[in-house]
N, C-alpha and C positions, 0 to 999 in steps of 0.2 A: 496453410501459406501454399504447399506445393500445388493444390488447385488454383489459386490464384495465379500463380505462375504459369499454370498450363495454359489459362484462358488467355494470357498475354502471348503466349508461344504461337497460338493458332492464328493470331493476326500477323505474324512477324513476316517481313519479305525474305525472298531466298537470297539477298545479299547480306542478310544479317548471319555472323557465324553461329553455328549451331553447338552450343557446349556440351548438351547430352541429350539423347535420345531413347525412347522407349516406343518400339515399333513406328507408327506413324506420327507419334507426339513427338514434339521437339521443346527443348529449352533452349532459347537464343541469348547471345550475349546482351544483348538489349533488355530482354526480359529479366535476367538475371540482375543488371545493373539497376533496372527499375524496382525491383522487389527488396533488393537488400538495403535496408535502411544505412544511412551515413555513408561517407566518402573515406573513411579510414580502415577501410576493410582488407584484412591481410588474405594472402593464398588460402591458409589453412580455414579461415572462416568461410569462404566461398566455397571451398571443398564440401564442408560440413553441409552448406545450404544445398548444393548440388546433389549430394547422396540423399538429403531428406527428400528432394524433390523426385530423384528416381525411386526411392522405396514407395513413395505415395502415388507414383504414377504406376508402378509395376502393381500395386495392391487395387488401385483404380481399374485398370485394365482387366486383371482378373475377374474382378467384381461384376464388370459390365459382360465380359465372356459369358458368367454364369448367370445373367439377366436381372442381377440385382437392381439395376437402373429402373426396370419396368415394375418392380413390386409395389404394390400400392401403399405399403407401410411407408417405404423410402421417397416415393412421390410427395405424400404427405408432409414428410419432413423436409423436403426440397423447397414445396410451395410456402411453408411456413417461414422458412428460412430467407426466402424471396421476399416475401411479404414484410418480415422484420427488417431487412437490409433496406428495402426501399422505403418504409416508414422512419426509418433512423435517417437516412439521407434528407427526407424531407424535413424531419424536425431540425435538422444541423442547420439546413439552408434558411428554412423560416425564420429561426432564433439566432441567425449567424451575427446579425446588427444590432442585437439587443443583447449582450452578455449580462449575466445576473451580477449586480455588484452588492457586496455585504461591506459595510464600514465599520470602524472601531466602535462606532456611536452604536450603531445596529446590534452589535455583538454585547456591548455592555448593557444596553438596555434589555435584550433577552435574558441576560444572566440575572439580572436583578428583579424583573418580572417573573421568573420562574426558579428561584433557588432551589426549590425541591429537586428539580432535575438533575442538579449537581452536587447532591449530597454524596458522601461517602457511605458505601456499603459495608465497610470493615476499616478498621483500624489502619492509620498509616502513620510512617515516621518519615521526616525529611531529615537526610543525613549526609555527611560527605565521607569519602574515603581515599585513603591511600594504599595503593597495591605494591607489594615488594616481593622478592623473591624466595628470602629465607628468614626463618625467626629472628635469626641474630639482628639482622636488617632491622626487622619490624622492633625489636626491642630497642635498638639504636634511635630509631625514630621518634618511639614513644617518649625517650627521655629528652630528645630535643624537644619535642612538643610540649611537654611538662615544663621546661626550661622558659616556655614563652616564645618560641621561634613560631613563624606565620605557617599556619596549617595550608593555607592556599600556595603559599610559595613552595613549601615542601612537596606539595601534590604536582604541581608544574613540573618541579626540577627532578623529582623520585619516582613518582606513580607510574606502573606500567601498564596500567588501564587506559587505552588508547580513547575511549570514548568519553573518559571524565576529565583526564589530568589537565586538559587546557582549561578546564572550568573550575580549578582548584580543587577538584574531586568531587564536585556536586552531584549527588545521585537523584535529585530531586525527590519527590514522594514516593514511597514504594511500600507494598504490603508485605506480611510474612510470606505468601506464597512466592512472590518474586525473588527475594534475596533472603532465603531462610538463615544462613549462618549471620548475616549482618542484621537482620532483624533481632535474632536473640542476642546479639552483642549489644543491641540499643537497648533492650529490657531493662535493665537495671541502670541505664544512664540517666541523669538529667540535663537539660537543654546546656550547650557547650560542654558537657564532659566528653573525655577521649576513653576508647575502649582501651582494654588490653589486645594484645595481637590475635587475631581470628584467623584460622586456618581455613581455607576452602582449596577446591581443587585448582585454581587459579594462582594459588600463591598465601601470602600471608596480608592480613589487612588491619590498618587503624582506622576505626571509625569513630568521628564526631557527631554526635547527636544534635540537631539543630532545633527541631520541635516534633510534638506528637500530637495527632488529630484523633479523636473518636469517632466511631460510626454515627452517622446523622449530621456530622458538621459538613458546612459547605466548602466546596473545594475552590483555591483560588482562581480568579477571573484568567490569570495568565496559563493555569494549567488546563483550562476546559475552552478557551478561544477557539483552538481549530476545531473541537467538537461541536460548537456553538456554530461556527462559520460553514461547515459542511451541512449541518441540519437545516440552516437558514437557506443554502443554495438549494437544497433539496425540496423544501417546503414552496420556495418561490417558484422553481421549476414546475412543480405540480399545480400551483396555482393557475401560471399561463397556459399549463398544458389543458386545464379544465376549461378555461376562457376560449381556448381555440376550439376543443370538443362542443362547446356550447354554440359556438359560431358555425361550426360545421353541421350541427343537426337543425340549425335554421336554414342551412342552405339545401339540405337534402332530404328527401323522403324516407322515412325510417319508423319501423315499429317493433315492438316485442309481444309475442303472445303470452302474456302471464299465465294462462291457463297449462301451459305445457310445463311450467315450472312447480307447478303444486305435486 
């Protein structure tokens, strides 16, 4: 980031206030404003950014003084970085007006065409939990749930887990390695049953098992939809990139000496 700032500094005018300087290199107020994302930036955040620029510029100047900029290995890296940036800018502009769209129908079709891609590699359980601070609270909570009070309402009202309490304590599907204590609590439960209090480093949990899935079963569409979306976007991007390369091959003279590959 500091290197980009430097590039902006070199073209700034003399009327632009200089925020920081290392020898003849300057960081101007305009360059600073252009390079820091967002508008709600505190003075402390600006200072951190300036310090980073200063550190990078000091290192850069020292490296130049020791002729690292002229080393062949460094020049190759710079040339490759330049090529990569130019190509990235070209592709961004080329495909700017044709964003890749993936519909819900596309995702569902992919899911049904290739179910083997979405099989579970290990057993999973789907469970809810309520996290409380003490074993006494957990015992009291378990009694209330056994009397028929709503698990979801208790989770929303009492759970200390900020990630699940608004969802009624729903943990989704998880494996033994993800939540070992909760997995063990589910081991002897049937669907709908509630566990005894389970201790962890976070506190005490009451767990309700919703369902158990064996290895080889296909994950639910809702659980793999984002995975499918990302894969389809990547696949379609590669397809249009291949089409572009094919067209460019037709427009240019090119060859590969296969004998040198042997």
